[in-house]
C-alpha positions as CSV (number, residue, x, y, z in Angstrom):
1,M,76.6,117.6,111.8
2,R,77.5,121.2,110.9
3,F,81.0,120.8,112.5
4,Q,81.6,117.7,110.4
5,I,80.6,119.5,107.2
6,L,82.7,122.5,108.1
7,L,85.7,120.2,108.9
8,I,85.4,118.3,105.6
9,M,84.9,121.6,103.7
10,I,88.1,123.0,105.2
11,V,90.2,119.9,104.4
12,A,88.7,119.7,100.9
13,I,89.4,123.4,100.2
14,L,93.0,123.0,101.3
15,T,93.4,119.9,99.3
16,V,91.8,121.3,96.1
17,T,93.7,124.6,96.5
18,G,97.0,122.6,96.5
19,C,95.8,120.5,93.5
20,N,94.7,123.6,91.6
21,E,98.1,125.3,92.1
22,R,99.8,122.2,90.7
23,M,97.4,121.8,87.8
24,N,97.9,125.4,86.8
25,R,101.6,124.9,86.6
26,G,101.4,121.5,84.7
27,T,103.6,118.9,86.2
28,A,104.3,119.4,89.9
29,T,107.7,120.7,90.7
30,G,109.8,118.4,92.9
31,F,107.7,115.4,91.8
32,N,109.2,112.2,93.3
33,P,107.8,109.2,91.4
34,Q,109.2,106.7,93.9
35,L,107.6,108.4,96.9
36,A,104.3,108.8,95.0
37,S,104.3,105.1,94.2
38,D,105.3,104.2,97.8
39,L,102.3,106.2,99.1
40,G,99.9,104.9,96.5
41,A,99.3,108.4,95.2
42,D,97.4,109.0,91.9
43,D,98.5,111.7,89.4
44,Y,97.3,114.4,91.7
45,G,99.1,113.1,94.8
46,M,95.9,111.9,96.2
47,R,94.5,108.6,97.4
48,R,91.4,107.0,99.0
49,Y,90.8,106.8,102.8
50,V,87.9,106.3,105.1
51,V,87.2,108.9,107.7
52,A,85.5,107.9,111.0
53,F,83.7,110.4,113.2
54,L,83.5,109.1,116.8
55,Y,80.4,110.1,118.7
56,R,79.5,109.7,122.3
57,G,77.9,106.3,122.7
58,E,74.9,105.1,124.6
59,N,76.8,103.2,127.3
60,R,78.9,105.7,129.2
61,N,77.8,104.9,132.8
62,R,81.1,103.6,134.4
63,S,83.1,104.2,137.5
64,Q,86.1,106.4,137.0
65,E,88.4,103.4,137.3
66,E,86.4,101.5,134.6
67,A,86.4,104.5,132.3
68,E,90.1,105.0,132.7
69,K,90.8,101.3,131.9
70,L,88.5,101.5,128.9
71,Q,90.3,104.7,127.7
72,R,93.7,103.0,128.0
73,A,92.5,100.1,126.0
74,H,91.0,102.5,123.4
75,L,94.4,104.3,123.1
76,D,96.3,101.0,122.9
77,N,94.1,100.0,120.0
78,I,94.7,103.4,118.3
79,N,98.5,102.8,118.7
80,R,98.2,99.2,117.3
81,L,96.3,100.4,114.3
82,A,98.8,103.2,113.6
83,Q,101.8,100.9,114.1
84,N,100.2,98.5,111.6
85,G,99.8,101.3,109.1
86,L,96.0,101.2,109.1
87,L,95.3,104.4,111.0
88,V,96.7,107.5,109.5
89,V,95.3,110.2,111.9
90,A,93.4,110.0,115.2
91,G,92.5,112.6,117.7
92,P,89.9,113.9,120.1
93,F,87.8,117.0,119.7
94,L,88.3,119.3,122.6
95,D,84.8,120.8,123.0
96,Q,83.3,117.9,125.0
97,G,80.3,117.7,122.6
98,E,78.6,114.6,121.1
99,L,81.3,114.4,118.5
100,R,84.3,113.0,120.4
101,G,87.0,112.3,117.8
102,I,88.2,111.5,114.3
103,Y,90.1,108.7,112.6
104,I,91.4,108.6,109.1
105,F,91.9,105.0,108.0
106,K,94.3,103.9,105.3
107,V,91.7,101.6,103.7
108,E,89.8,101.7,100.4
109,T,86.3,100.8,101.6
110,V,83.9,101.5,104.4
111,D,83.5,97.8,105.0
112,E,87.3,97.5,105.7
113,A,87.1,100.4,108.1
114,Q,84.0,98.9,109.8
115,K,86.1,95.8,110.6
116,L,88.8,98.0,112.1
117,T,86.3,100.0,114.2
118,E,85.0,96.8,115.6
119,T,88.4,96.2,117.2
120,D,88.1,99.4,119.3
121,P,87.2,98.5,123.0
122,A,85.3,101.7,123.4
123,V,83.1,100.9,120.4
124,K,82.6,97.3,121.6
125,A,81.6,98.7,125.1
126,G,79.2,101.2,123.6
127,S,81.1,104.2,125.0
128,L,81.7,105.4,121.4
129,R,79.9,104.9,118.1
130,M,81.5,105.6,114.7
131,E,80.2,107.1,111.5
132,L,82.3,106.1,108.4
133,H,82.7,108.0,105.2
134,P,84.9,107.3,102.1
135,W,87.3,110.2,101.5
136,Y,89.8,111.4,98.9
137,G,92.8,113.3,100.3
138,S,96.5,113.9,100.0
139,A,98.6,110.7,100.0
140,A,101.2,112.7,102.0
141,L,99.0,112.1,105.1
142,L,100.7,108.7,105.2
143,K,103.8,110.4,106.5
144,V,102.1,112.0,109.5
145,N,102.8,109.2,112.0
146,E,106.5,109.0,110.9
147,I,106.8,112.7,111.6
148,H,104.7,112.6,114.8
149,N,107.1,109.9,116.2
150,Q,110.0,112.3,115.7
151,I,108.3,115.2,117.5
152,A,106.5,113.6,120.4
153,K,108.4,113.6,123.7
154,T,105.8,111.4,125.5
155,A,103.9,108.5,124.1
156,I,100.1,108.2,124.6
């Protein structure tokens, strides 16, 4: 729980710092109204998302082959959601703790995100469980996957 709070605080501080710098200057320099509109940005360049914290689930007792097959299905689902523009960011935490990963969904409500989490084979199998929170962050995050596809040599 402390890690989540720390992570949210860091992202919030970076976001607020950027907003404060723009607000102190008045209108943001380099403002692109078409891009802001395309990304669904408000006047501060922000938008609503839902953040999912993925935790170790109750049902993790599988053979290595079954675990690898489930992981592949989990990654395929991540790719599908990203390609459909519903998943902005996804990634694992590397410390092998109870908190396994994070998603940022491009949806307005927790209910919408809940429906998306139910498509994850690892959640269905009980290997992972998700905790969902509404979040307000930079609309520029919607460009992450486009940029990622330009810099990744190998697909997951």
